[in-house]
C-alpha positions in Angstrom: -32.9 -8.3 -7.9 -29.5 -8.8 -9.4 -27.0 -10.6 -7.2 -23.2 -10.7 -7.2 -20.5 -12.5 -5.3 -18.7 -10.7 -2.5 -16.0 -11.7 0.0 -17.4 -10.6 3.3 -15.7 -10.4 6.7 -17.8 -10.7 9.9 -15.8 -8.6 12.3 -16.9 -10.0 15.7 -15.9 -13.6 14.7 -13.3 -12.6 12.0 -15.0 -15.1 9.7 -14.4 -14.8 5.9 -17.1 -16.0 3.5 -18.0 -15.7 -0.1 -21.7 -14.6 -0.2 -24.3 -13.8 -2.8 -25.4 -10.2 -2.1 -27.5 -7.7 -4.1 -25.7 -5.5 -6.6 -25.7 -2.0 -5.0 -27.4 1.0 -6.5 -25.4 4.2 -6.9 -26.8 7.2 -5.0 -26.4 10.9 -5.8 -22.8 11.6 -6.7 -21.9 7.9 -6.9 -21.0 5.5 -9.6 -21.3 1.7 -9.8 -18.1 0.1 -10.9 -17.8 -3.3 -12.4 -14.7 -4.7 -10.7 -12.1 -6.1 -13.0 -9.2 -6.5 -10.5 -8.7 -6.1 -6.7 -5.5 -6.3 -4.8 -4.9 -8.4 -1.7 -3.0 -6.4 0.9 -1.3 -7.3 4.2 -3.9 -4.9 5.8 -6.6 -7.3 4.6 -4.7 -10.1 6.4 -4.6 -8.0 9.6 -8.3 -7.3 9.4 -9.0 -11.0 9.2 -6.6 -12.0 12.0 -7.9 -9.3 14.3 -4.8 -7.1 14.3 -6.8 -4.3 12.8 -10.4 -3.3 13.5 -12.5 -0.9 11.5 -13.1 2.4 13.4 -16.1 3.6 11.5 -17.9 0.6 10.1 -21.7 0.7 10.3 -22.7 -2.8 11.1 -20.6 -5.9 11.8 -19.8 -7.2 8.3 -17.8 -5.6 5.4 -16.8 -6.5 1.9 -13.0 -6.3 1.9 -10.7 -4.8 -0.8 -9.3 -1.3 -0.9 -7.2 -1.7 -4.1 -9.7 -1.7 -7.0 -9.8 -1.1 -10.8 -12.7 -1.6 -13.2 -15.1 -0.1 -15.6 -18.1 2.2 -14.8 -21.3 0.3 -15.1 -23.8 3.0 -14.1 -23.7 6.6 -12.9 -26.0 7.8 -10.2 -27.9 11.1 -10.0 -25.8 14.3 -10.1 -22.8 12.6 -11.6 -21.1 14.6 -14.4 -17.9 14.0 -16.4 -18.2 10.2 -16.2 -20.0 7.7 -18.5 -20.6 4.0 -18.5 -17.7 2.0 -20.0 -14.9 4.2 -18.8 -11.9 2.4 -17.3 -11.1 3.7 -13.8 -9.1 3.2 -10.6 -10.8 3.8 -7.3 -9.1 5.7 -4.5 -8.5 3.6 -1.4 -10.8 5.8 0.6 -13.1 8.8 0.6 -14.4 11.6 2.9 -17.9 11.0 4.3 -19.5 13.3 6.8 -16.1 14.9 7.5 -14.4 11.6 8.2 -11.7 10.0 6.1 -12.9 6.4 5.6 -11.0 3.5 4.1 -12.7 1.4 1.4 -13.0 -2.3 2.3 -12.5 -1.4 6.0 -15.0 1.3 7.0 -17.4 0.6 4.1 -17.8 -2.1 1.4 -14.8 -2.5 -0.9 -13.9 -4.2 -4.1 -13.6 -7.9 -3.4 -16.9 -8.3 -5.3 -18.5 -8.2 -8.7 -19.3 -4.5 -8.3 -18.4 -1.7 -6.0 -19.8 1.7 -5.2 -17.6 4.8 -5.4 -18.0 8.5 -5.1 -17.5 10.1 -8.5 -14.8 12.3 -7.0 -12.7 9.3 -6.0 -12.3 7.9 -9.5 -9.1 8.3 -11.6 -9.2 7.6 -15.3 -7.2 4.6 -16.4 -5.6 4.6 -19.9 -5.9 1.5 -22.1 -2.1 1.0 -21.9 -2.2 -0.1 -18.2 -3.7 -3.5 -17.4 -6.4 -3.7 -14.7 -4.3 -6.0 -12.6 -1.4 -3.5 -12.4 -3.7 -0.6 -12.0 -5.6 -2.1 -9.1 -2.6 -2.1 -6.8 -1.6 1.5 -7.4 -3.9 2.8 -4.6 -2.0 1.8 -1.4 0.7 -0.6 -2.6 2.3 2.1 -4.7 0.6 5.4 -3.7 1.3 4.9 0.0 5.1 4.6 -0.4 5.0 7.4 -3.0 3.3 9.8 -0.6 5.7 8.7 2.2 8.7 9.5 0.0 7.6 12.6 -1.8 5.4 14.3 0.8 6.1 13.1 4.4 9.8 12.5 4.0 10.3 15.1 1.2 13.2 13.0 -0.2 15.6 14.9 -2.5 17.9 13.6 -5.2 21.2 12.1 -3.9 19.8 11.7 -0.4 20.7 8.4 1.2 17.6 6.3 2.0 16.9 3.1 3.8 13.9 0.8 3.5 13.2 -1.8 6.2 10.7 -4.4 5.2 10.7 -5.4 1.5 7.1 -6.5 1.1 4.3 -5.3 -1.1 4.8 -1.6 -0.1 8.5 -1.7 0.7 9.6 -3.1 -2.7 7.7 -0.3 -4.4 9.4 2.2 -2.1 12.7 1.0 -3.4 11.5 1.4 -7.0 10.1 4.9 -6.3 13.2 6.1 -4.4 15.3 5.2 -7.4 12.8 7.2 -9.6 13.2 10.3 -7.5 17.0 10.1 -7.5 17.7 8.9 -3.9 21.3 7.4 -3.6 22.3 5.1 -2.2 19.2 3.0 -1.5 19.7 0.5 1.3 17.1 -2.3 1.7 16.9 -4.4 4.9 14.9 -7.6 5.3 15.5 -11.0 7.0 14.3 -13.0 3.9 16.9 -13.7 1.2 14.2 -13.6 -1.5 13.1 -10.2 -0.3 16.7 -8.9 -0.4 17.1 -10.3 -4.0 13.9 -8.6 -5.0 15.0 -5.3 -3.5 18.1 -5.4 -5.7 16.0 -6.3 -8.8 13.8 -3.2 -8.1 16.8 -0.8 -7.8 18.4 -1.0 -4.3 22.1 -0.4 -4.2 22.6 -2.6 -1.1 20.5 -5.3 0.5 21.2 -6.4 4.1 20.0 -8.9 6.6 19.0 -7.1 9.9 20.8 -9.8 11.8 24.1 -9.0 10.1 26.3 -7.6 12.9 28.2 -5.5 10.4 25.1 -3.7 9.2 26.0 -0.3 10.7 29.5 -0.5 9.2 28.2 -1.5 5.8 25.6 1.4 5.8 28.4 3.8 6.7 30.6 2.5 3.9 27.8 2.7 1.4 27.1 6.4 2.4 30.8 7.3 2.6 30.4 7.8 6.4 27.5 10.1 6.5 24.8 7.5 7.4 21.2 7.7 6.1 19.3 10.8 5.5 15.9 9.1 5.7 14.7 5.7 6.7 11.3 4.1 6.1 9.9 1.4 8.4 7.4 -0.7 6.4 7.6 -3.6 8.9 6.0 -1.9 11.9 8.4 -3.6 14.3 10.0 -1.9 17.4 13.4 -3.6 16.6 13.4 -2.1 13.1 12.9 1.4 14.5 15.7 1.0 17.0 18.1 -0.4 14.4 17.1 2.3 11.9 17.8 5.1 14.3 21.3 3.8 14.9 22.2 4.4 11.2 20.3 7.6 10.8 22.5 10.7 10.2 22.2 14.2 11.7 18.8 15.7 11.1 17.7 12.4 9.6 14.0 11.4 9.3 12.5 8.1 10.4 9.1 7.6 8.6 6.7 5.0 10.2 4.6 3.4 7.5 4.1 -0.1 8.8 1.2 -0.2 11.3 1.5 -1.5 14.8 -0.3 -0.9 18.1 3.0 -1.4 20.0 4.4 1.6 22.0 6.9 3.8 20.3 10.1 4.3 22.3 13.5 6.0 21.8 16.2 4.2 23.6 18.7 7.1 23.8 16.7 10.4 24.1 19.8 12.5 24.5 21.4 11.3 21.3 18.1 11.6 19.5 17.9 15.3 20.5 21.6 15.9 19.8 21.4 14.5 16.3 18.1 16.4 15.8 16.3 13.3 14.5 12.7 13.3 13.5 10.1 10.6 13.7 7.2 11.1 11.2 4.0 9.1 11.0 2.5 8.3 7.7 -0.8 6.8 6.5 -2.2 6.5 3.0 -1.8 9.2 0.4 -3.2 12.5 -0.9 -5.9 12.3 -3.6 -3.5 13.4 -6.4 -1.0 10.5 -5.8 -2.8 7.8 -7.8 -3.2 10.2 -10.8 0.5 11.1 -10.6 1.5 7.4 -10.6 -0.8 6.5 -13.5 0.6 9.4 -15.5 4.2 8.2 -14.8 3.3 4.6 -15.7 1.6 5.7 -18.9 4.6 7.7 -19.8 7.0 4.8 -19.3 8.7 6.2 -16.2 7.4 3.4 -13.9 6.7 -0.3 -14.7 4.4 -2.3 -12.5 4.5 -5.5 -14.6 6.7 -7.3 -12.0 4.4 -6.3 -9.1 1.6 -8.8 -9.6 2.8 -12.2 -8.5 -0.4 -14.0 -9.3 -4.1 -13.5 -10.3 -6.7 -15.6 -8.5 -10.5 -15.9 -8.8 -12.6 -14.1 -6.2 -13.8 -17.5 -4.9 -10.1 -18.2 -4.0 -9.8 -15.1 -1.7 -9.0 -17.2 1.4 -6.2 -18.9 -0.5 -4.8 -15.6 -1.5 -4.9 -14.3 2.0 -3.1 -17.4 3.3 -0.5 -17.2 0.7 0.2 -13.6 1.6 0.2 -14.3 5.3 2.6 -17.2 5.0 4.6 -15.5 2.2 4.1 -18.6 0.2 6.1 -18.0 -3.0 7.2 -14.6 -1.8 4.4 -12.7 -3.5 4.7 -8.9 -4.0 0.9 -8.5 -4.7 -1.8 -11.0 -5.3 -4.8 -9.9 -7.3 -8.4 -11.2 -7.3 -10.7 -11.2 -10.4 -14.4 -11.7 -10.1 
């Protein structure tokens, strides 16, 4: 029996270990993927610290990792159109028994030597895109892409705000610029995050503690306020502040996850301005393929997105660096 290393989280105790486990065997319609790179996401941090809990996990332990790229090692029965050796990106989740499940949360993910994936969740990866950059496209890039293009339906020249310039928020800035949003206002308490937002294409970067923030947003938008705001922080104060600079018929899109209650301080003003609050989670199955096509065509560049690459055995260090924002990483990537 062939063994591999896997980073496993015991959910009841929230204990993270690197274990030797059997290499899985692909079943009907599945492929075995040799993992070449796997992203470390704040969602992984929240799984470890107990903020998030899997809803559909069978058992009490899971291999983490929902951002995965690699090469096909073996195809299971009934798989057509794929062959061993193909470079692929794995979707961050798949449908099983009518449920949408998340890789590395509800079933074993890619912080391992190998990962199982449904053949219908694979996206071909061209040679021009490195595995490290490709691995983060599911979620770190595809989630803000879907929030922008689908949930918010952002149009060219619409004014957009991004609160929280972390791994997803910074890509939201980049993608908003790609679809023609203007101006793009980034808001984050960390000076390094604000600088990063400007590097990725924001027109204005503000500290949420700045008392002149509303006036500066109005000045940047020539008095019309923001058409759409994205909350990547998942913090009540962010939503309250964002609503205050949202223009008539503006949309507030909630991407950052939190279990805190959602409140609207001034319900009358909310209704008068015809504001909308939209929830967002993940992305449609075509998002990853779209982003790979755009990157291959030179329309998007993710070379700045990978802050460091660590060995699988150093997963705990990567988690801690992301949790504490040590070095202000955008994304950290693990390699088996």
